[in-house]
C-alpha positions as CSV (number, residue, x, y, z in Angstrom):
1,M,98.7,122.5,89.3
2,I,100.9,119.8,87.6
3,I,103.9,120.6,89.7
4,S,101.8,120.8,92.8
5,Y,100.3,117.4,92.1
6,L,103.7,115.9,91.5
7,K,104.9,117.2,94.8
8,Y,101.8,115.8,96.5
9,R,102.3,112.3,94.9
10,R,106.0,112.2,95.9
11,R,105.2,113.0,99.5
12,A,101.9,111.2,100.0
13,Q,101.8,108.1,102.2
14,G,99.6,105.0,102.1
15,K,97.9,103.7,105.2
16,Y,100.6,101.3,106.1
17,H,103.1,104.1,106.6
18,L,101.0,105.9,109.2
19,H,102.3,106.0,112.7
20,S,99.2,107.5,114.3
21,P,96.5,105.0,115.3
22,L,93.9,107.8,115.0
23,V,94.9,108.6,111.4
24,F,95.2,104.9,110.5
25,D,91.7,104.3,111.8
26,L,90.3,107.4,110.1
27,Y,91.9,106.2,106.8
28,E,90.3,102.8,107.0
29,K,86.8,103.9,108.2
30,V,86.4,107.2,106.5
31,L,88.7,107.8,103.6
32,E,89.0,104.3,102.0
33,P,85.2,103.8,101.6
34,C,84.9,107.3,100.0
35,R,87.6,106.5,97.4
36,D,85.2,105.4,94.7
37,A,82.5,108.0,95.3
38,S,83.3,110.5,92.6
39,N,80.2,112.8,92.4
40,A,78.9,112.5,96.0
41,I,82.3,112.3,97.7
42,Y,81.8,115.2,100.0
43,D,78.4,114.1,101.2
44,M,79.7,110.6,101.8
45,L,82.9,111.9,103.5
46,D,80.9,114.2,105.7
47,K,78.5,111.4,106.9
48,R,81.4,109.0,107.5
49,L,83.5,111.6,109.3
50,K,80.5,112.5,111.6
51,A,79.9,108.8,112.3
52,F,83.7,108.3,113.1
53,V,83.7,111.2,115.5
54,N,80.5,110.0,117.2
55,D,81.8,106.4,117.4
56,N,84.9,107.6,119.3
57,P,83.8,109.5,122.3
58,L,87.0,108.8,124.2
59,I,89.0,110.5,121.5
60,F,86.8,113.4,120.4
61,K,85.4,115.8,123.1
62,D,82.6,118.4,122.8
63,N,84.9,121.3,122.2
64,D,86.8,119.6,119.3
65,T,86.3,120.8,115.8
66,V,86.7,118.8,112.6
67,M,86.5,120.4,109.2
68,I,86.6,119.3,105.6
69,V,88.2,121.9,103.3
70,K,87.4,121.4,99.6
71,D,89.7,122.0,96.6
72,I,92.8,122.9,98.6
73,H,95.0,122.6,95.5
74,R,92.7,124.1,92.9
75,N,94.8,127.3,92.6
76,R,97.5,129.2,94.3
77,Q,95.1,131.1,96.5
78,N,93.5,128.0,97.8
79,E,96.9,126.4,98.5
80,A,98.0,129.6,100.4
81,D,94.7,129.5,102.4
82,W,95.3,125.8,103.2
83,E,98.9,126.5,104.4
84,R,97.6,129.4,106.6
85,L,94.9,127.2,108.0
86,K,97.0,124.2,108.7
87,N,99.7,126.4,110.3
88,D,97.2,128.0,112.7
89,G,98.2,127.5,116.3
90,K,94.8,125.9,117.2
91,V,95.0,123.3,114.5
92,R,96.7,120.1,115.8
93,L,96.1,117.7,113.0
94,S,95.8,118.4,109.3
95,I,95.4,115.8,106.5
96,D,96.0,116.6,102.8
97,C,94.1,114.3,100.5
98,W,94.8,116.3,97.3
99,R,91.1,117.0,96.4
100,F,90.3,118.1,100.0
101,G,91.9,118.6,103.3
102,M,90.8,117.8,106.9
103,I,91.5,120.0,109.9
104,F,91.3,118.9,113.5
105,V,91.2,121.4,116.3
106,M,91.9,119.2,119.4
107,D,94.0,120.7,122.1
108,R,95.2,117.3,123.4
109,L,97.2,116.3,120.3
110,K,100.6,117.3,119.3
111,K,100.8,119.2,115.9
112,E,101.0,116.8,113.0
113,H,100.4,117.1,109.2
114,Y,99.8,114.1,106.9
115,I,99.7,113.9,103.2
116,L,97.7,110.8,102.3
117,K,97.1,108.8,99.1
118,V,93.4,108.4,98.7
C-alpha cells in the first residue's frame, strides 16, 4: 500500500492542472466540499454527485452511468478490479481519488483517466 500511495501522490493533480471543464467543475462542486467529511464521506459524495448530474442536463443524458467505487487501493485485488473497470471499453472517464474512484459511462466522451489530489 505504501508504494501504491507514493505512486498515486507522484501522479495526482490538483484542480488547476485539469484541462477538462467537466472534471474541473466536478472537482469544485463535488470533491472539494467532501474533502473534510471523514466518516460520512460516501453519503455526502453520493448526494453531491447526484445533484451535479441533475444540475447539468446538457452534459448528462438518461443512458449515462456514474458510479463511485470504494476502496480502490485497499489491496492488490481491489487495484486489479479498478484497473479492469477503468479499462473497460464502455467507460469513458475514470477518476482516481485514492480512497475511492469514479466511473463515467458516457458514449459522447473520449476516453480519459484522471488521478486527483483530494
